[in-house]
C-alpha positions as CSV (number, residue, x, y, z in Angstrom):
1,M,-93.5,53.1,85.8
2,G,-91.7,53.2,82.4
3,S,-89.6,56.0,81.1
4,S,-91.0,58.1,78.3
5,I,-89.0,60.1,75.7
6,V,-90.3,63.5,75.0
7,S,-89.7,64.6,71.4
8,G,-90.6,67.7,69.6
9,K,-91.2,69.4,66.3
10,S,-91.2,73.1,65.4
11,V,-91.9,75.0,62.2
12,I,-90.5,78.5,62.1
13,E,-91.8,80.8,59.3
14,I,-89.8,84.0,58.8
15,P,-91.2,86.5,56.3
16,V,-88.6,88.6,54.5
17,D,-88.6,91.5,52.1
18,S,-88.2,89.5,48.9
19,K,-88.0,86.0,47.4
20,Q,-84.3,86.8,46.6
21,T,-83.6,87.4,50.3
22,A,-85.4,84.2,51.2
23,E,-83.3,82.2,48.6
24,I,-80.1,83.8,49.9
25,L,-81.0,82.7,53.5
26,L,-81.9,79.2,52.2
27,A,-78.5,78.9,50.5
28,A,-76.8,80.0,53.7
29,L,-78.6,77.6,56.0
30,K,-78.8,74.5,53.7
31,P,-75.2,73.3,54.6
32,E,-76.1,73.5,58.3
33,T,-78.9,70.9,57.7
34,R,-76.4,68.4,56.4
35,S,-73.8,68.8,59.2
36,S,-76.0,69.1,62.3
37,P,-73.9,69.5,65.4
38,S,-76.2,67.0,67.2
39,E,-77.6,63.6,66.2
40,R,-80.6,64.4,68.3
41,A,-82.1,67.0,65.9
42,T,-82.7,67.2,62.2
43,T,-83.6,70.3,60.2
44,Q,-85.1,71.1,56.8
45,V,-85.2,74.5,55.3
46,S,-87.3,75.7,52.4
47,V,-88.8,78.8,50.8
48,R,-92.4,79.6,50.0
49,D,-92.7,82.9,48.2
50,K,-91.1,85.5,50.5
51,V,-91.1,83.2,53.6
52,L,-88.1,81.1,54.9
53,I,-89.4,77.9,56.5
54,I,-87.3,76.1,59.1
55,E,-88.6,72.7,60.2
56,I,-86.9,71.1,63.2
57,E,-87.5,67.7,64.7
58,A,-85.7,66.6,67.8
59,S,-85.6,63.6,70.1
60,D,-85.9,65.8,73.2
61,I,-87.0,69.3,74.1
62,T,-83.5,70.5,75.0
63,S,-82.2,69.6,71.5
64,L,-85.3,71.3,70.0
65,R,-84.7,74.5,71.9
66,A,-81.0,74.5,71.1
67,A,-81.6,73.9,67.4
68,M,-84.3,76.7,67.3
69,N,-81.9,79.1,69.0
70,S,-79.1,78.3,66.6
71,Y,-81.2,78.7,63.4
72,I,-82.8,81.9,64.6
73,A,-79.3,83.4,65.5
74,W,-78.0,82.3,62.0
75,V,-80.9,83.9,60.3
76,S,-80.5,87.1,62.3
77,A,-76.8,87.3,61.4
78,C,-77.5,86.6,57.7
79,I,-80.1,89.3,57.6
80,K,-77.8,91.8,59.2
81,S,-75.0,90.9,56.7
82,I,-77.4,91.3,53.8
83,E,-78.5,94.7,55.1
84,Q,-74.8,95.8,55.4
85,V,-74.0,94.7,51.9
86,G,-77.2,95.9,50.3
């Protein structure tokens, strides 16, 4: 019986109020994609119209879950900051 590695991929689409807000979120998250805290997950962020798209690939489910939680928390914090400033 051989061991198998379970990997995963997730695409999170977050609709926001405006393309400007989506671009602000993209700019805030882009540095995180270059300095990932774990070698086990990679992330790409992009914008389509008024939708922020976060694509995460991970070598295991635990890393996938951790990365998803981190990005969702960062987006939430950014949106709250934008609301406070705006």
